[in-house]
C-alpha positions in Angstrom: -72.2 -13.1 -41.2 -73.8 -11.3 -37.8 -75.5 -14.3 -37.2 -72.8 -16.8 -37.3 -70.8 -14.4 -35.2 -73.3 -14.0 -32.5 -73.5 -18.0 -32.8 -69.9 -17.4 -31.1 -70.4 -15.2 -28.6 -72.9 -17.4 -27.5 -70.6 -20.4 -27.2 -68.1 -18.5 -25.2 -70.9 -17.5 -22.6 -72.2 -20.6 -22.1 -68.8 -21.9 -21.6 -67.0 -19.2 -19.7 -67.0 -21.0 -16.4 -65.1 -23.8 -18.1 -63.0 -20.8 -20.1 -61.9 -19.0 -16.9 -61.8 -22.2 -14.5 -59.5 -23.7 -16.8 -57.1 -20.5 -17.5 -57.4 -20.4 -13.4 -56.3 -23.8 -13.1 -53.2 -23.1 -16.0 -52.1 -19.9 -13.8 -51.8 -21.7 -10.6 -50.0 -24.9 -11.8 -48.2 -22.6 -14.2 -47.5 -20.3 -11.0 -47.3 -23.0 -8.4 -44.3 -24.9 -10.3 -42.4 -22.1 -11.5 -42.3 -20.7 -7.5 -40.4 -24.3 -6.7 -38.6 -24.8 -9.5 -37.3 -21.1 -10.3 -35.0 -19.6 -7.4 -35.7 -16.9 -5.8 -33.6 -13.7 -6.4 -32.1 -11.6 -3.2 -30.9 -7.8 -4.5 -29.1 -5.4 -1.8 -28.5 -1.6 -3.0 -25.4 1.0 -1.9 -24.3 4.3 -2.7 -20.9 5.4 -3.2 -20.4 9.3 -3.1 -17.4 10.0 -5.9 -14.3 11.3 -4.3 -13.2 15.5 -4.8 -9.7 17.3 -5.0 -10.0 20.9 -4.4 -13.5 20.8 -4.8 -13.1 19.3 -8.1 -14.3 15.6 -9.2 -11.7 13.5 -9.0 -13.8 10.9 -11.1 -16.4 11.8 -13.6 -19.8 9.7 -12.5 -20.1 7.9 -15.8 -16.3 7.1 -15.5 -16.7 5.9 -12.0 -19.6 3.8 -13.2 -17.8 2.3 -15.9 -15.2 1.4 -13.6 -17.1 0.1 -11.6 -18.8 -2.4 -14.3 -15.8 -3.3 -15.5 -13.4 -7.0 -15.1 -10.6 -5.0 -13.4 -13.2 -5.2 -10.4 -15.4 -7.8 -10.5 -13.1 -10.8 -12.0 -11.6 -10.6 -8.0 -15.2 -10.7 -6.6 -16.0 -13.8 -8.8 -13.4 -15.4 -8.0 -13.2 -15.2 -4.5 -17.4 -15.5 -3.8 -17.8 -18.4 -6.9 -14.9 -20.6 -6.2 -16.6 -23.4 -5.0 -19.4 -23.5 -7.5 -19.7 -23.6 -11.1 -17.7 -21.5 -12.9 -19.2 -17.7 -13.2 -18.4 -16.2 -16.5 -17.6 -12.2 -16.2 -20.5 -11.1 -19.1 -23.2 -13.2 -17.0 -22.3 -11.7 -13.6 -21.7 -8.2 -14.8 -25.9 -8.2 -16.9 -27.2 -10.1 -13.8 -25.5 -10.2 -10.6 -24.3 -6.6 -10.2 -25.4 -3.3 -11.9 -23.5 0.1 -11.9 -25.5 3.2 -12.4 -25.1 6.8 -12.2 -27.8 9.2 -9.7 -30.0 11.9 -12.0 -31.3 14.8 -10.5 -34.3 16.0 -12.9 -34.0 19.9 -13.6 -37.2 21.2 -15.8 -37.6 19.4 -18.5 -35.8 16.8 -20.6 -33.1 18.2 -17.6 -31.4 16.8 -16.0 -28.2 16.9 -13.5 -25.6 13.5 -13.0 -24.9 14.1 -9.4 -21.1 12.8 -8.0 -22.9 9.2 -6.6 -22.9 6.0 -8.2 -25.4 3.4 -7.3 -24.5 -0.4 -6.7 -27.3 -3.1 -6.6 -26.0 -6.5 -6.5 -28.1 -10.2 -6.8 -27.4 -13.0 -5.6 -29.5 -16.4 -4.7 -29.8 -15.9 -0.7 -30.0 -11.9 0.7 -26.0 -13.1 2.4 -24.4 -13.4 -0.6 -26.2 -10.2 -2.0 -25.0 -8.2 0.7 -21.3 -9.8 0.5 -21.1 -9.3 -3.5 -21.8 -5.5 -2.9 -19.0 -5.7 -0.2 -16.3 -7.1 -2.1 -17.8 -4.7 -5.7 -17.3 -1.5 -2.7 -14.1 -2.6 -1.4 -12.3 -3.5 -4.8 -13.8 -0.2 -6.3 -12.6 2.4 -3.6 -8.8 0.6 -3.2 -8.6 0.8 -7.4 -10.0 4.2 -7.9 -8.0 5.3 -4.0 -4.9 5.0 -6.2 -5.1 7.3 -8.4 -7.2 9.8 -6.0 -4.4 9.1 -3.7 -1.8 10.8 -5.9 -3.4 13.7 -7.4 -4.1 14.4 -3.2 -0.3 13.8 -2.7 0.5 16.6 -5.6 -1.0 19.5 -3.4 1.1 18.5 -0.1 3.7 18.4 -2.5 2.9 21.4 -4.3 3.4 22.9 -1.0 6.8 21.5 0.0 7.7 23.0 -3.2 6.1 26.6 -2.6 8.2 26.2 1.2 11.6 25.4 -0.7 11.0 28.0 -2.7 10.1 30.5 -0.3 13.3 29.3 1.7 15.1 29.1 -1.2 14.3 33.2 -2.0 14.5 33.9 1.6 18.6 32.7 1.6 19.0 34.9 -1.6 17.4 37.7 -0.2 19.9 37.1 3.2 23.2 36.8 1.0 22.1 39.5 -1.5 21.6 41.6 2.0 24.5 40.7 3.9 26.9 40.9 0.9 25.6 45.0 0.0 25.4 46.0 3.0 29.4 43.8 4.2 30.5 46.2 1.7 29.3 49.6 2.9 30.9 48.3 6.2 34.1 47.5 5.1 34.1 51.0 3.3 32.7 53.0 6.7 35.7 50.4 8.5 37.9 51.4 6.2 37.5 55.1 6.5 37.4 54.6 10.4 40.4 53.1 10.0 42.1 56.0 7.5 40.6 58.9 10.1 42.8 57.1 13.4 46.0 56.5 11.2 45.2 60.4 10.2 44.3 61.4 14.1 47.7 60.2 15.4 50.0 61.9 12.3 48.0 65.0 13.6 49.1 64.6 17.0 52.4 64.3 16.1 52.2 67.6 14.4 50.6 68.9 17.3 53.8 67.3 19.8 56.2 68.8 17.1 54.5 71.8 16.9 54.1 72.5 20.8 57.7 71.2 21.3 58.6 73.9 19.2 57.0 76.5 20.7 56.7 76.1 24.8 60.9 76.4 25.2 60.8 80.0 23.2 60.8 83.1 25.6 58.8 85.7 24.1 60.4 88.9 25.8 63.6 88.5 24.4 62.3 87.3 20.7 63.7 89.3 17.7 60.5 90.4 15.5 61.5 87.7 13.2 61.5 85.3 15.6 58.0 86.8 16.9 56.4 86.4 13.6 57.6 83.0 13.3 56.6 81.8 16.5 53.1 83.5 15.4 52.9 81.3 12.6 53.6 77.9 14.4 50.8 79.3 16.4 48.6 79.8 14.2 50.0 76.6 12.4 49.3 74.5 16.1 45.6 76.0 16.4 44.7 74.7 12.8 46.3 71.3 12.9 44.1 71.3 17.0 40.6 72.4 14.7 41.9 69.7 12.5 41.9 66.9 15.3 38.9 68.0 16.6 37.4 67.8 12.9 38.6 63.8 12.2 37.8 63.0 16.1 33.8 64.3 14.7 34.5 62.4 11.2 35.2 59.1 13.5 32.3 59.7 15.4 29.9 60.2 12.4 31.8 57.0 11.2 30.9 55.0 14.0 27.3 56.6 14.2 27.1 55.4 10.7 28.4 52.0 11.2 26.0 51.3 14.1 23.2 52.1 11.9 24.2 50.2 8.7 24.5 47.4 11.3 21.1 47.9 12.7 19.2 48.3 8.8 21.7 45.1 8.3 19.3 43.3 10.8 16.0 45.0 10.5 16.5 43.8 6.7 17.0 40.5 7.5 14.3 40.8 10.1 12.0 42.2 7.4 13.5 39.2 4.9 12.2 36.6 7.4 9.2 37.8 8.4 8.0 37.9 4.7 9.2 34.0 4.8 6.6 33.8 7.4 3.9 35.5 5.9 4.9 33.5 2.5 4.4 30.3 4.8 1.4 30.8 6.4 -0.2 32.2 3.4 1.0 28.5 1.6 -0.3 26.9 4.7 -3.5 28.6 4.6 -4.0 28.3 0.9 -2.9 24.2 1.2 -5.2 23.8 4.2 -8.0 25.3 2.5 -7.4 22.6 -0.8 -7.1 20.1 1.7 -10.8 21.1 3.1 -12.3 20.6 0.0 -10.5 17.4 -0.7 -12.8 14.4 0.2 -12.6 10.6 -0.2 -13.8 8.0 -1.9 -16.7 6.8 0.3 -20.0 4.6 1.6 -22.9 7.1 2.4 -25.9 4.6 1.9 -24.4 0.8 3.5 -25.6 -2.7 1.8 -28.0 -4.3 3.9 -29.4 -8.1 3.9 -32.6 -7.5 2.3 -35.5 -9.1 3.8 -37.4 -10.3 0.8 -37.3 -11.7 -2.9 -37.3 -9.1 -5.1 -38.1 -11.4 -8.5 -41.8 -12.4 -8.2 -41.4 -15.4 -10.9 -44.4 -17.6 -10.0 -46.6 -14.2 -11.0 -45.3 -13.4 -13.6 -45.4 -17.1 -14.7 -49.0 -16.6 -13.9 -50.0 -13.9 -15.5 -48.5 -15.5 -19.2 -50.1 -18.5 -18.6 -53.1 -16.2 -18.9 -52.6 -14.6 -21.7 -52.0 -18.2 -23.5 -54.5 -20.3 -22.0 -57.1 -17.9 -22.1 -57.3 -16.9 -25.5 -56.3 -20.8 -26.4 -59.1 -22.0 -24.4 -61.7 -19.9 -26.4 -60.0 -21.2 -29.7 -60.6 -24.7 -28.4 -64.1 -24.4 -27.7 -64.8 -22.6 -30.7 -62.6 -25.0 -32.8 -64.6 -28.0 -31.0 -68.0 -26.4 -32.1 -67.1 -25.9 -35.5 -66.2 -29.9 -36.4 -69.3 -30.6 -34.5 -71.5 -28.3 -36.8 -70.0 -30.2 -39.1 
């Protein structure tokens, strides 16, 4: 058995030039045929950054990848680019010509973080067509996802408008309550002033009547009883004049209170307006902060025309030829030797 194996090895070593040359010729032949028969494939690459609403991703990377690879995005590309060529099936196109993938970052061993990007690779028989496909895929994808993105973004603006409208309604209600409250107070003060003025008129009439009774009297010729009556009338006149002064003092106080109440109303209206402006300012700052943290979908890596093809099939086929031809050549030599021995 050992001698037989040694004999086989000897034959292989003796025919090694034939084996090597045969294998190389087969590799060269198959590689050359492959180079001319199989078309070259050009690959183009682009990267899209996913949009954010108030700092939160508008679309999860995996969902974005699925949308990018879906028929909603790719069917229009097929219809536009392959309109004059053989009908391209979606399955073939999505598997062989377009690849959408997420981008991951290594954090630690067996831990990866999915970044807010999707990577798009497109393949075609010419460099120009690979770029054209990439751009069409990008345009279709961004147009599609922007519908939902713009709706969410508009909600921020609507939220601001709603907050402003609410603040304006609160301002209007506060003003109405303030005016209603102070109008009642002012009405009461004005009513009391009117009553006091009527009282003054009555008192002034009383003073006039008392004076008309007292002035004609001659105190020298008056009897004791008449003198007592006159003194009483003068006392009543003095008290009436004191009442008049008191009423005028009340009116002055009421007019001062009226002015102060009007000032209080104006101050409260100014305070209400200040509160409104503060709320509107806070709403604007809050909304601007959200909009500042809102960024749309955008291309951060534009597709560029590839300078060289990516899939080198001649080399692949040459290697395959080596794997097949080399052992077959050895088997052929050993088989031929065995026949010759017999």
